SERO-4910 file (N, C-alpha, C, O; in steps of 0.05 Angstrom, whole numbers):
BEGIN
 pado doro    nc1    nc2    nc3   cac1   cac2   cac3    cc1    cc2    cc3    oc1    oc2    oc3
  Met    A  -1862   -503   -744  -1832   -504   -742  -1824   -509   -713  -1838   -501   -694
  Pro    A  -1802   -524   -710  -1793   -529   -682  -1784   -504   -669  -1772   -487   -682
  Thr    A  -1788   -502   -645  -1780   -478   -630  -1754   -484   -615  -1751   -504   -602
  Ala    A  -1735   -464   -618  -1709   -467   -604  -1713   -467   -574  -1729   -451   -564
  Pro    A  -1698   -483   -560  -1701   -484   -531  -1692   -458   -519  -1672   -446   -527
  Arg    A  -1706   -449   -499  -1700   -424   -486  -1681   -429   -462  -1683   -449   -448
  Thr    A  -1661   -409   -459  -1643   -411   -436  -1658   -402   -412  -1671   -381   -412
  Pro    A  -1656   -417   -391  -1670   -410   -367  -1662   -382   -357  -1638   -376   -357
  Ala    A  -1680   -367   -350  -1675   -339   -341  -1661   -340   -314  -1667   -356   -297
  Thr    A  -1641   -322   -312  -1626   -320   -286  -1640   -299   -269  -1646   -277   -279
  Pro    A  -1645   -305   -245  -1658   -286   -228  -1642   -261   -225  -1617   -262   -223
  Ser    A  -1655   -237   -225  -1640   -212   -222  -1624   -210   -197  -1603   -197   -196
  Gly    A  -1633   -223   -176  -1619   -222   -150  -1592   -236   -153  -1573   -228   -141
  Ala    A  -1591   -259   -169  -1566   -273   -172  -1547   -257   -188  -1523   -256   -181
  Arg    A  -1556   -242   -209  -1538   -225   -224  -1526   -203   -206  -1503   -197   -209
  Tyr    A  -1542   -192   -189  -1533   -171   -171  -1512   -181   -152  -1492   -168   -147
  Ala    A  -1516   -205   -141  -1498   -217   -122  -1471   -223   -135  -1450   -218   -123
  Ser    A  -1472   -233   -161  -1447   -239   -175  -1431   -214   -180  -1407   -213   -177
  Ser    A  -1445   -192   -189  -1431   -167   -194  -1419   -155   -169  -1397   -145   -169
  Thr    A  -1433   -157   -147  -1423   -147   -122  -1398   -162   -113  -1379   -149   -104
  Ser    A  -1398   -188   -116  -1374   -204   -109  -1350   -196   -127  -1328   -194   -117
  Leu    A  -1356   -191   -153  -1334   -184   -171  -1322   -157   -163  -1298   -154   -163
  Ile    A  -1340   -138   -156  -1330   -112   -148  -1314   -114   -123  -1293   -101   -120
  Arg    A  -1324   -129   -104  -1309   -133    -79  -1282   -145    -83  -1263   -138    -70
  Gly    A  -1281   -165   -102  -1255   -178   -108  -1235   -158   -119  -1212   -158   -112
  His    A  -1244   -141   -138  -1226   -121   -150  -1218   -101   -129  -1194    -93   -128
  Ser    A  -1236    -93   -112  -1229    -73    -91  -1209    -85    -72  -1191    -70    -63
  Leu    A  -1211   -110    -65  -1192   -122    -46  -1164   -124    -59  -1144   -117    -46
  Arg    A  -1163   -132    -84  -1137   -133    -98  -1125   -106   -100  -1100   -103    -96
  Tyr    A  -1140    -86   -106  -1130    -58   -108  -1120    -49    -81  -1099    -36    -80
  Phe    A  -1135    -55    -60  -1127    -47    -33  -1101    -60    -25  -1083    -47    -14
  Leu    A  -1098    -86    -31  -1073   -100    -24  -1050    -89    -40  -1028    -86    -30
  Ser    A  -1055    -84    -66  -1034    -73    -83  -1025    -46    -73  -1001    -40    -73
  Leu    A  -1044    -29    -64  -1038     -3    -54  -1021     -5    -28  -1003     11    -24
  Cys    A  -1029    -23    -11  -1014    -27     14   -985    -36      9   -967    -26     22
  Phe    A   -981    -53    -11   -954    -63    -18   -937    -40    -29   -914    -37    -22
  Met    A   -950    -23    -46   -935      0    -57   -926     19    -35   -904     29    -35
  Val    A   -944     25    -16   -937     42      6   -915     31     23   -896     44     31
  Trp    A   -917      5     30   -897     -9     46   -870     -9     32   -849     -4     44
  Ser    A   -871    -14      5   -846    -15    -10   -833     12    -11   -808     14     -8
  Ala    A   -849     33    -14   -838     60    -14   -826     68     13   -805     81     14
  Met    A   -839     59     35   -829     66     61   -803     52     68   -786     63     81
  Thr    A   -799     28     57   -775     12     63   -753     19     44   -729     16     51
  Thr    A   -759     27     19   -739     32     -1   -728     60      1   -704     64     -4
  Ala    A   -744     80      9   -735    108     10   -711    112     27   -692    125     19
  Pro    A   -710    101     52   -686    105     69   -661     93     56   -640    105     58
  Ala    A   -664     70     44   -641     57     31   -630     74      8   -606     77      5
  Leu    A   -649     85     -8   -640    101    -31   -627    127    -20   -607    136    -32
  Ala    A   -638    139      1   -626    163     12   -598    157     23   -580    173     21
  Gln    A   -595    133     35   -569    125     46   -548    122     24   -526    131     26
  Asp    A   -556    108      2   -539    104    -21   -531    131    -33   -507    135    -40
  Gln    A   -549    150    -34   -544    176    -46   -524    191    -28   -507    206    -39
  Ala    A   -526    188     -2   -508    202     16   -480    191     12   -461    207     13
  Leu    A   -476    165      8   -450    154      3   -439    164    -24   -416    172    -26
  Val    A   -456    164    -44   -448    173    -71   -438    202    -69   -418    209    -81
  Asp    A   -453    219    -56   -446    247    -53   -420    251    -39   -403    268    -46
  Ala    A   -415    235    -17   -391    237     -2   -367    229    -19   -346    243    -18
  Val    A   -369    208    -34   -347    199    -51   -342    218    -74   -319    223    -80
  Glu    A   -363    229    -85   -360    249   -107   -344    274    -97   -326    283   -110
  Arg    A   -352    284    -74   -338    307    -63   -308    301    -58   -291    317    -63
  Phe    A   -303    277    -47   -276    268    -41   -259    267    -66   -236    277    -66
  Leu    A   -269    255    -87   -254    252   -112   -249    279   -125   -228    283   -137
  Leu    A   -268    297   -123   -264    324   -134   -242    338   -119   -226    353   -131
  Glu    A   -240    334    -93   -219    346    -77   -192    334    -83   -171    347    -81
  Gln    A   -192    308    -89   -167    293    -94   -156    297   -123   -133    290   -128
  Ala    A   -172    308   -140   -164    312   -168   -139    329   -170   -136    348   -154
  Pro    A   -120    323   -188    -96    339   -191   -102    369   -194   -122    376   -208
  Ser    A    -86    386   -181    -92    414   -181    -90    427   -209   -103    447   -214
  Asp    A    -75    414   -227    -72    426   -254    -92    413   -274    -92    421   -297
  Ala    A   -109    395   -264   -128    382   -282   -150    401   -290   -158    419   -274
  Gln    A   -161    398   -314   -183    415   -323   -207    397   -330   -204    373   -335
  Asn    A   -230    409   -331   -255    395   -339   -259    369   -324   -265    348   -336
  Val    A   -256    370   -298   -258    346   -281   -287    339   -277   -304    356   -270
  Ser    A   -294    314   -283   -321    304   -278   -319    277   -264   -301    261   -270
  Val    A   -338    272   -246   -338    247   -230   -365    234   -232   -386    247   -228
  Glu    A   -365    208   -237   -389    192   -237   -385    169   -217   -367    152   -221
  Val    A   -401    169   -196   -399    148   -175   -422    128   -179   -445    136   -182
  Phe    A   -415    103   -178   -435     82   -181   -445     72   -154   -429     65   -137
  Pro    A   -471     73   -149   -482     65   -123   -474     36   -117   -470     20   -135
  Pro    A   -473     29    -91   -466      2    -83   -487    -18    -93   -511    -12    -94
  Ser    A   -478    -41   -102   -496    -61   -113   -510    -77    -91   -531    -89    -97
  Ala    A   -500    -77    -67   -513    -91    -45   -521    -72    -23   -510    -50    -20
  Gln    A   -542    -79     -9   -552    -63     13   -536    -69     39   -534    -92     47
  Phe    A   -526    -48     51   -512    -51     76   -528    -36     98   -549    -24     92
  Gly    A   -517    -36    122   -529    -21    143   -523      8    139   -510     16    121
  Asp    A   -534     25    158   -529     53    156   -500     59    158   -485     46    173
  Cys    A   -491     79    143   -463     88    144   -463    116    156   -469    136    143
  Leu    A   -456    118    182   -456    143    196   -429    157    192   -408    144    193
  Ser    A   -429    182    188   -405    199    184   -386    186    163   -363    179    170
  Pro    A   -395    182    139   -378    169    119   -352    184    114   -352    209    110
  Arg    A   -330    170    114   -303    182    109   -290    166     86   -278    145     91
  Pro    A   -291    177     62   -278    163     39   -248    163     41   -236    180     53
  Phe    A   -235    142     29   -206    141     29   -197    124      5   -213    108     -6
  Leu    A   -173    128     -4   -160    112    -25   -145     89    -12   -134     93     10
  Arg    A   -143     67    -26   -130     43    -14   -101     48     -9    -90     38     11
  Asn    A    -87     62    -26    -59     68    -22    -52     95    -34    -66    105    -52
  Gly    A    -30    106    -25    -22    132    -33    -14    135    -62    -13    156    -73
  His    A     -7    112    -74      3    112   -102    -20    107   -122    -16    106   -146
  Gln    A    -44    103   -112    -66     97   -129    -72    121   -147    -74    144   -137
  Arg    A    -75    117   -173    -81    139   -190   -109    150   -185   -127    136   -175
  Gln    A   -113    175   -192   -137    189   -184   -154    197   -208   -170    215   -207
  Trp    A   -151    183   -230   -167    187   -253   -173    160   -267   -161    140   -260
  Gly    A   -192    160   -285   -201    135   -297   -219    120   -278   -233    133   -261
  Arg    A   -219     94   -280   -236     77   -262   -221     74   -236   -199     64   -235
  Val    A   -234     82   -214   -221     81   -188   -239     67   -168   -264     67   -171
  Ser    A   -227     56   -147   -242     44   -125   -237     60   -100   -214     66    -93
  Val    A   -259     69    -87   -257     86    -64   -269     72    -40   -292     62    -41
  Gly    A   -254     70    -18   -264     59      6   -279     80     22   -273    104     20
  Val    A   -298     71     38   -314     89     55   -314     78     83   -324     56     87
  Glu    A   -302     92    102   -302     84    130   -328     94    143   -334    118    141
  Cys    A   -342     76    156   -368     83    169   -366     79    199   -355     59    208
  Ala    A   -375     99    213   -375     97    243   -394     75    252   -418     75    246
  Gly    A   -383     55    266   -399     34    278   -407     12    259   -423     -5    267
  Ser    A   -397     11    234   -403    -11    216   -380    -16    198   -360     -1    198
  Gln    A   -382    -36    182   -360    -45    165   -355    -25    142   -373    -10    133
  Asp    A   -329    -24    133   -322     -7    110   -335    -18     85   -342    -42     84
  Arg    A   -339     -2     66   -350    -10     40   -335      4     18   -322     24     22
  Tyr    A   -337     -7     -7   -322      4    -29   -341     11    -52   -359     -5    -58
  Leu    A   -337     34    -64   -353     43    -87   -334     47   -111   -311     55   -108
  Gln    A   -345     41   -134   -331     46   -159   -338     73   -171   -361     82   -168
  Ala    A   -319     86   -183   -325    112   -195   -308    116   -221   -288    102   -225
  Glu    A   -317    134   -237   -303    141   -262   -296    171   -261   -314    187   -259
  Val    A   -270    177   -262   -261    205   -261   -249    212   -288   -231    200   -297
  Asn    A   -261    233   -300   -251    243   -326   -238    270   -322   -250    287   -307
  Ala    A   -215    275   -334   -201    301   -331   -182    305   -354   -172    286   -366
  Ile    A   -176    330   -359   -156    338   -379   -131    348   -363   -134    364   -345
  Gly    A   -107    339   -371    -83    348   -357    -58    342   -374    -60    330   -396
  Thr    A    -35    349   -363    -10    345   -377      4    320   -367     -1    311   -345
  Tyr    A     21    308   -384     36    284   -377     62    285   -393     65    299   -413
  Val    A     82    268   -385    109    268   -396    112    247   -418    103    224   -414
  Thr    A    124    255   -440    130    236   -462    160    240   -469    172    260   -462
  Ala    A    170    220   -483    198    221   -492    200    238   -517    187    232   -537
  Ala    A    217    258   -516    221    276   -540    239    262   -560    239    270   -584
  Glu    A    253    242   -552    271    227   -570    274    199   -560    264    192   -539
  Arg    A    288    183   -575    293    155   -566    313    155   -543    334    168   -545
  Ile    A    306    142   -521    323    141   -498    333    112   -494    317     94   -490
  Glu    A    359    109   -496    370     82   -494    370     72   -465    370     88   -446
  Ala    A    371     46   -462    371     35   -435    397     44   -420    417     47   -432
  Asn    A    394     47   -394    416     56   -376    426     84   -381    448     91   -375
  Thr    A    408    100   -394    415    128   -398    403    145   -376    380    141   -367
  Val    A    419    164   -365    409    183   -345    393    204   -360    403    217   -378
  Ile    A    368    207   -352    349    225   -366    353    254   -358    355    260   -334
  Asp    A    355    272   -378    355    300   -372    331    314   -385    315    301   -399
  Gln    A    328    340   -379    304    354   -387    300    355   -417    277    354   -427
  Gly    A    322    356   -432    320    358   -461    309    333   -474    301    334   -497
  Met    A    308    311   -460    298    286   -471    267    283   -468    255    264   -477
  Leu    A    256    303   -454    227    301   -447    211    323   -459    221    345   -465
  Thr    A    185    318   -462    166    339   -470    140    333   -457    133    311   -449
  Leu    A    124    355   -454     98    352   -441     76    352   -462     77    367   -482
  Arg    A     56    336   -457     32    335   -474      7    339   -457      8    334   -433
  Glu    A    -14    346   -470    -40    350   -456    -61    331   -468    -62    328   -493
  Gly    A    -76    318   -451    -97    300   -461   -114    290   -439   -113    299   -416
  Asn    A   -131    270   -445   -149    258   -426   -133    240   -407   -122    219   -415
  Leu    A   -132    247   -381   -117    232   -362   -129    204   -358   -114    185   -353
  Asp    A   -156    202   -361   -169    176   -356   -162    155   -377   -168    132   -374
  Arg    A   -150    164   -399   -142    145   -421   -113    137   -419   -104    121   -436
  Leu    A    -98    148   -400    -70    142   -397    -65    115   -383    -82    107   -367
  Pro    A    -43    103   -388    -36     78   -374    -32     83   -344    -27    106   -336
  Ser    A    -33     62   -329    -28     65   -300      1     73   -296     18     67   -311
  Ser    A      6     88   -274     32     98   -265     45    117   -286     70    118   -287
  Thr    A     29    131   -301     40    151   -320     54    173   -304     43    182   -284
  Ile    A     77    183   -314     91    205   -301     80    231   -312     79    235   -336
  Arg    A     72    249   -294     59    274   -303     76    298   -299     70    320   -309
  Lys    A     99    296   -285    117    319   -281    145    311   -290    155    290   -283
  Ser    A    158    329   -304    185    324   -314    204    320   -291    223    304   -293
  Ser    A    200    334   -269    218    331   -246    219    303   -234    238    296   -221
  Glu    A    198    287   -240    197    260   -230    214    241   -247    219    218   -239
  Ala    A    223    250   -271    238    234   -289    267    243   -292    285    227   -297
  Val    A    272    269   -290    299    280   -293    318    268   -272    311    269   -248
  Gly    A    341    258   -280    360    246   -262    356    217   -257    372    204   -244
  Met    A    334    206   -268    329    177   -265    344    162   -288    353    174   -307
  Leu    A    345    136   -284    359    119   -303    338    102   -318    320     90   -306
  Ala    A    340    101   -345    322     85   -361    328     56   -357    351     47   -362
  Arg    A    308     40   -349    312     11   -346    315     -3   -373    329    -23   -375
  Arg    A    301      8   -393    301     -4   -420    299     18   -440    295     42   -433
  Thr    A    301     12   -465    299     32   -486    270     43   -488    251     27   -487
  Ile    A    268     69   -489    242     83   -490    240     96   -518    257    113   -524
  Thr    A    220     90   -533    217    100   -560    208    129   -559    194    138   -541
  Ala    A    215    144   -579    207    173   -581    177    175   -583    164    160   -597
  Gly    A    166    194   -568    137    199   -568    121    182   -549     97    187   -546
  Ser    A    133    162   -536    118    145   -518    114    158   -491    131    175   -482
  Thr    A     93    151   -478     87    161   -451    105    148   -430    108    124   -430
  Leu    A    117    165   -413    135    154   -393    119    143   -369     99    155   -360
  Arg    A    127    119   -360    114    106   -337    135     99   -316    158     95   -322
  Glu    A    126     98   -291    144     94   -269    161     69   -271    185     70   -264
  His    A    150     47   -281    165     22   -282    188     23   -303    205      5   -303
  Gln    A    187     43   -321    209     45   -341    234     58   -330    255     57   -343
  Leu    A    232     70   -306    254     85   -295    263     74   -268    247     60   -254
  Arg    A    287     80   -260    296     74   -234    316     95   -225    327    110   -241
  Thr    A    320     97   -199    339    117   -189    368    110   -196    374     86   -200
  Leu    A    384    130   -199    412    126   -207    426    111   -184    426    120   -161
  Pro    A    439     88   -190    452     73   -168    474     88   -155    492     99   -168
  Leu    A    472     90   -128    494    101   -112    510     79    -99    532     84    -89
  Val    A    500     55   -100    514     31    -90    512     10   -112    490      5   -123
  Glu    A    534     -3   -118    535    -23   -139    542    -50   -127    556    -52   -107
  Arg    A    532    -71   -140    537    -98   -131    567   -104   -129    582    -96   -147
  Arg    A    575   -117   -107    602   -124   -100    620   -101    -92    644   -103    -88
  Gln    A    607    -77    -89    622    -54    -80    625    -54    -50    607    -63    -35
  Thr    A    648    -46    -40    652    -43    -11    639    -17     -3    645      4    -13
  Val    A    621    -18     17    606      5     25    609     10     55    617     -8     70
  Ser    A    603     34     63    604     41     92    576     36    103    557     48     94
  Val    A    575     19    124    549     13    137    548     29    162    564     25    181
  Glu    A    529     47    164    526     65    187    502     56    204    480     51    194
  Ala    A    506     55    229    484     49    248    482     72    268    502     80    280
  Gln    A    458     81    272    454    104    289    430    100    306    409     91    297
  Gly    A    433    108    331    410    106    350    413    128    371    429    147    368
  Thr    A    397    126    392    398    146    413    425    145    428    431    126    442
  Gly    A    441    166    425    466    168    439    489    152    427    511    151    439
  Phe    A    486    141    403    509    127    391    508    128    361    487    132    349
  Arg    A    532    125    349    535    124    320    560    108    313    581    115    322
  Val    A    557     86    299    579     69    292    578     63    262    557     66    249
  Ser    A    601     55    251    602     48    222    622     25    219    641     23    234
  Arg    A    618      9    198    636    -12    191    633    -17    161    615     -6    148
  Glu    A    650    -34    150    648    -39    121    633    -64    116    632    -83    132
  Gly    A    621    -65     92    607    -88     83    607    -90     52    617    -71     39
  Glu    A    597   -111     42    597   -115     13    568   -114      3    551   -130     12
  Ala    A    563    -97    -17    536    -95    -28    531   -119    -46    548   -127    -62
  Leu    A    508   -131    -42    500   -155    -58    482   -148    -82    475   -165    -98
  Glu    A    475   -122    -84    458   -113   -106    461    -83   -110    470    -69    -92
  Asp    A    453    -73   -133    453    -44   -138    430    -31   -123    410    -43   -116
  Gly    A    434     -5   -117    413      9   -103    415     39   -107    437     50   -107
  Gly    A    392     52   -110    391     81   -112    384     94    -86    379     80    -66
  Leu    A    384    120    -85    378    135    -60    351    127    -49    331    128    -62
  Gly    A    351    118    -23    327    111     -9    319     82    -13    300     73      0
  Glu    A    332     67    -30    325     39    -35    339     21    -15    360     28     -4
  Asp    A    326     -2     -9    338    -21      9    354    -41     -7    346    -51    -28
  Val    A    378    -47      3    396    -67    -10    406    -86     11    407    -80     35
  Arg    A    414   -110      2    426   -130     20    456   -125     21    469   -121      1
  Ile    A    466   -127     46    495   -122     51    506   -146     66    494   -155     86
  Arg    A    529   -156     57    543   -178     71    564   -166     90    582   -152     81
  Leu    A    560   -171    116    579   -162    135    601   -183    141    624   -176    146
  Ser    A    593   -208    139    612   -230    143    602   -254    127    581   -252    114
  Arg    A    615   -276    128    607   -299    113    579   -309    121    565   -320    104
  Arg    A    572   -304    146    546   -314    156    526   -292    162    503   -298    169
  Glu    A    534   -268    160    516   -246    168    509   -228    144    527   -215    133
  Ile    A    484   -228    137    474   -211    116    451   -194    127    433   -204    140
  Ile    A    452   -168    122    432   -150    132    419   -135    108    429   -136     86
  Thr    A    397   -120    114    385   -102     95    388    -74    105    382    -68    128
  Ala    A    399    -56     88    404    -29     96    393    -10     74    389    -18     51
  Arg    A    390     16     81    379     36     63    401     53     52    419     62     67
  Val    A    401     57     26    422     74     13    417    103     20    396    114     16
  Val    A    438    116     31    436    144     39    456    162     24    455    186     27
  Gly    A    473    150      8    492    166     -7    510    148    -24    506    124    -25
  Ala    A    529    160    -37    547    145    -55    565    127    -37    581    136    -21
  Gly    A    561    101    -40    577     81    -25    570     81      5    586     71     21
  Arg    A    546     91     12    538     91     40    510     80     44    492     87     29
  Val    A    507     63     64    481     53     72    478     56    102    497     60    116
  Ala    A    453     56    111    447     61    139    427     41    150    409     32    136
  Ile    A    430     36    176    411     20    191    400     37    213    415     49    228
  Asp    A    374     39    215    362     56    236    353     38    259    342     17    255
  Phe    A    357     48    283    348     34    307    327     50    322    317     42    342
***
């Protein structure tokens, strides 16, 4: 019978050399991988610690800013999506004084020696807010009997929701407000103390002097609002309403 050809034998020395090379290759890859992991940890840890410091500062700030009558307040701050330089002595702030302090909010952080940055946060809280106890017609002066307080999740309320009855009593409804609806700032305006085409007293006061003259109001205005006043055919100024039929210019 024909004999199958034999595979040439591999010298034992060659097998040993091949195994040694393979082991050395795995060891080198493992060593490089380990070095990369150590380097990555060394460079990432400070950045993560810095982000956590910002998050903690903003969380404390929002808890302090929460309404005093709010209950079950919780804050979730989202870390910055981009890496910035170190933020020394972080000082959180709100962009404006009228910014609401619940729901989704944006908080600025002032950093000593570097640019400001902004973080997003979600503030959840339970509190009271004002609703219409009855239908309120447009141009109606609002009194306490027209209002009622409700309690609920503040973070689910519309922007500029009125939370205190005192902020609505004495105001004028700009439009009809349906019974049960949540009151919002843009639905109300101050009661006009100056009316369009009314002759008003224009007072100017400064250091050591006080003068007054008459002018014509070109628009309605409530207490503290700025209105345009015509003093003559060619002279129109802006003055602040300080009383019934009275406006003032400060120097």
